[in-house]
C-alpha positions as CSV (number, residue, x, y, z in Angstrom):
1,M,-32.8,82.7,-134.1
2,K,-31.1,81.8,-130.8
3,T,-29.7,84.7,-128.8
4,G,-26.2,83.4,-128.8
5,R,-26.1,83.1,-132.6
6,L,-27.5,86.5,-132.9
7,L,-24.9,88.0,-130.6
8,F,-22.2,86.2,-132.2
9,G,-23.1,87.4,-135.6
10,L,-23.4,91.0,-134.4
11,V,-20.0,90.8,-132.6
12,M,-18.3,89.7,-135.8
13,I,-19.9,92.5,-137.7
14,A,-18.8,95.0,-135.1
15,H,-15.3,93.5,-135.1
16,G,-15.1,93.9,-138.9
17,L,-16.3,97.5,-138.6
18,A,-13.6,98.1,-135.8
19,H,-11.0,97.3,-138.4
20,A,-11.7,100.7,-140.0
21,S,-9.7,102.4,-137.2
22,A,-7.0,99.6,-137.2
23,G,-6.6,100.0,-140.8
24,M,-6.2,103.9,-140.6
25,W,-3.6,103.5,-137.9
26,A,-1.7,100.9,-139.9
27,T,-1.6,103.0,-142.9
28,D,0.2,105.7,-141.0
29,I,2.6,103.2,-139.6
30,G,3.5,101.2,-142.8
31,G,3.1,100.5,-146.4
32,Q,-0.1,101.4,-147.9
33,S,-0.6,98.5,-150.4
34,L,-0.2,95.7,-148.0
35,V,-2.3,97.4,-145.3
36,T,-5.1,97.9,-147.7
37,I,-5.3,94.3,-148.8
38,L,-5.1,93.0,-145.3
39,W,-7.5,95.6,-144.0
40,E,-10.2,94.9,-146.6
41,L,-9.8,91.1,-146.2
42,S,-10.3,91.4,-142.5
43,S,-13.0,93.9,-142.5
44,V,-15.1,92.3,-145.3
45,G,-14.4,88.8,-144.0
46,F,-15.7,89.5,-140.5
47,I,-18.7,91.4,-141.7
48,A,-19.6,88.7,-144.2
49,A,-19.0,85.9,-141.7
50,G,-21.3,87.8,-139.3
51,A,-24.0,88.1,-142.0
52,G,-23.7,84.4,-142.7
53,V,-24.2,83.5,-139.0
54,L,-27.2,85.8,-139.1
55,G,-28.7,83.7,-141.9
56,V,-27.8,85.5,-145.3
57,S,-28.3,82.5,-147.7
58,V,-25.3,83.1,-149.8
59,L,-23.0,83.2,-146.9
60,R,-24.5,80.8,-144.5
61,R,-22.4,77.8,-145.5
62,K,-19.1,79.8,-145.9
63,W,-19.0,81.8,-142.7
64,R,-16.5,79.6,-140.9
65,S,-14.1,79.8,-143.9
66,L,-14.6,83.6,-144.0
67,V,-13.8,83.8,-140.2
68,G,-10.5,81.9,-140.9
69,I,-9.6,84.2,-143.8
70,A,-10.5,87.3,-141.8
71,T,-8.6,86.2,-138.8
72,V,-5.4,85.4,-140.7
73,S,-5.6,88.8,-142.5
74,S,-6.3,90.6,-139.2
75,L,-3.4,88.9,-137.3
76,L,-1.1,89.8,-140.0
77,L,-2.4,93.4,-140.1
78,L,-2.2,93.9,-136.4
79,G,1.1,91.9,-136.0
80,I,3.0,93.6,-138.7
81,F,1.9,97.3,-138.2
82,G,1.8,97.0,-134.4
83,H,0.3,99.5,-132.1
84,P,-0.4,98.8,-128.4
85,L,-4.0,99.0,-128.7
86,F,-4.0,96.3,-131.4
87,V,-3.7,93.7,-128.5
88,F,-7.4,93.9,-127.9
89,G,-8.1,93.2,-131.7
90,I,-5.6,90.2,-131.6
91,V,-7.5,88.7,-128.5
92,A,-10.8,89.2,-130.3
93,D,-9.6,87.6,-133.4
94,V,-8.4,84.5,-131.4
95,I,-11.7,84.3,-129.6
96,L,-13.9,84.7,-132.6
97,L,-11.8,82.0,-134.5
98,A,-12.1,79.6,-131.5
99,I,-15.8,80.0,-131.4
100,A,-16.1,79.4,-135.1
101,V,-13.9,76.3,-135.0
102,F,-15.5,74.6,-131.9
103,S,-19.2,75.6,-132.5
C-alpha cells in the first residue's frame, strides 16, 4: 500500500474519532436527538471511509460516498452547534472531501 493512501486512511479514521469530543460539546450546546444523528453519521462515516481506503473489501468501493455523507453530517453538526474550536474540524472536513473528490 502506498504511503499516501495509508496516511489518508489513518487521518480519516482519526478525524472520525475526533468527532467524539465534538459530539459531546454539541450535546451540551443543543438538542440531543439531532446532535446524535449527525454525530453518528459523521463519526461512523469517516471511520468507515478510512477503512475502505485502507482496503476493507466491503467498503473499498464506497469510501468516496462515505466521505461525502460524513462531511455533510459533520458540517451540519459543527455549523449548527458552533464552538470556536470547531473551525479546525470544518477545515479538516473540506480538505478530506477535496482529496476524496480529486483523487
